[in-house]
C-alpha positions as CSV (number, residue, x, y, z in Angstrom):
1,M,-25.5,-12.2,-3.9
2,V,-29.1,-12.5,-2.9
3,F,-30.2,-11.0,0.4
4,G,-32.9,-13.0,2.2
5,A,-35.9,-11.5,3.9
6,R,-35.2,-10.3,7.4
7,D,-37.0,-12.3,10.0
8,A,-36.3,-14.0,13.4
9,W,-34.1,-16.7,11.6
10,N,-32.0,-14.2,9.7
11,G,-30.3,-11.9,12.2
12,G,-27.9,-10.3,9.7
13,T,-25.8,-13.4,8.9
14,T,-26.0,-12.7,5.2
15,L,-24.7,-9.2,5.7
16,A,-21.9,-10.4,8.0
17,V,-20.8,-13.0,5.5
18,W,-20.9,-10.5,2.6
19,D,-18.8,-8.1,4.6
20,I,-16.2,-10.7,5.4
21,V,-16.0,-11.8,1.8
22,R,-15.6,-8.2,0.7
23,S,-12.8,-7.5,3.2
24,L,-11.0,-10.6,2.1
25,K,-11.1,-9.5,-1.5
26,T,-9.8,-6.1,-0.4
27,E,-6.8,-7.7,1.4
28,Q,-6.0,-9.7,-1.7
29,A,-6.1,-6.7,-4.0
30,P,-2.7,-5.5,-5.2
31,V,-1.3,-2.6,-3.3
32,R,-0.8,0.6,-5.3
33,I,-0.5,4.3,-4.5
34,D,-3.9,6.0,-4.8
35,A,-2.8,9.5,-4.0
36,K,0.5,11.3,-4.4
37,S,1.5,14.7,-3.0
38,V,4.8,16.5,-3.5
39,F,5.8,19.5,-1.5
40,E,8.8,21.8,-1.9
41,V,11.2,21.7,1.1
42,D,14.3,23.9,0.7
43,N,16.0,22.5,-2.4
44,S,14.4,19.1,-2.2
45,R,10.9,17.6,-2.5
46,L,8.9,15.9,0.2
47,A,6.7,13.2,-1.5
48,I,3.9,11.4,0.2
49,G,1.9,8.5,-1.3
50,V,-1.2,7.0,0.2
51,F,-1.9,3.3,-0.4
52,N,-5.2,2.0,-1.8
53,R,-5.4,-0.4,1.2
54,P,-3.3,-0.9,4.4
55,L,-0.1,-2.8,3.9
56,L,0.1,-6.2,5.7
57,D,3.1,-6.4,8.1
58,A,4.9,-8.9,5.8
59,E,4.4,-6.6,2.8
60,R,5.8,-3.6,4.7
61,R,8.8,-5.6,5.9
62,N,9.5,-6.9,2.4
63,F,9.2,-3.4,0.9
64,Q,11.5,-1.9,3.5
65,K,14.1,-4.7,3.0
66,A,14.0,-4.3,-0.8
67,W,14.3,-0.5,-0.5
68,E,17.3,-0.8,1.9
69,M,19.0,-3.3,-0.3
70,D,18.8,-1.1,-3.4
71,P,19.0,2.5,-2.0
72,M,18.5,5.2,-4.6
73,P,21.1,8.0,-4.6
74,G,20.1,11.4,-3.3
75,F,17.4,10.3,-0.9
76,D,17.6,12.0,2.5
77,E,14.7,10.5,4.3
78,F,12.4,7.5,3.7
79,Q,9.4,6.2,5.8
80,I,6.8,3.6,5.2
81,D,3.9,2.6,7.4
82,K,0.6,0.7,6.8
83,E,-1.2,3.6,5.2
84,R,1.5,5.7,3.4
85,I,5.0,6.1,2.2
86,S,7.0,9.3,2.3
87,F,10.5,10.4,1.2
88,V,12.7,13.4,0.6
89,A,14.6,13.6,-2.6
90,P,15.9,16.1,-5.2
91,P,13.2,17.3,-7.6
92,E,14.6,15.3,-10.6
93,N,14.5,12.0,-8.6
94,V,10.8,12.2,-7.6
95,P,9.4,10.7,-10.9
96,V,12.0,7.9,-10.9
97,A,11.2,7.2,-7.2
98,W,7.5,6.8,-7.9
99,K,8.3,4.2,-10.6
100,S,10.7,2.4,-8.3
101,I,8.1,2.4,-5.5
102,D,5.5,0.9,-7.8
103,R,8.0,-1.9,-8.8
104,L,9.0,-2.6,-5.2
105,L,5.3,-2.7,-4.1
106,A,4.5,-5.2,-6.8
107,S,7.4,-7.4,-5.8
108,A,6.8,-7.1,-2.0
109,T,3.1,-8.0,-2.3
110,E,3.8,-10.9,-4.7
111,N,6.4,-12.4,-2.4
112,V,3.8,-12.4,0.4
113,K,1.2,-14.1,-1.8
114,K,3.7,-16.8,-2.7
115,A,4.6,-17.4,1.0
116,S,1.0,-17.8,2.1
């Protein structure tokens, strides 16, 4: 993108358009977990994953519905919001859960793209 000279006729329109285009590309980027943290809690593990971008409401609802339809055994707690996901599970279930979450995220975001 070429930025024009700044004068009375260019009050930042180019920058505003560039910012809108960039934000649209970010919204269309596939959701993935950027950061994972796991903490020991009694005999279980508290796992927290942070998304690379905020989930759209439809993506969050699709993910929650898919998770509830196919519950994984041994999970005590589960929570998802726009920014992160967290769950409590036995230590041996945490790696399996991350893989399952990646699969469900891909499916939930794909279904939203098809609907729009």
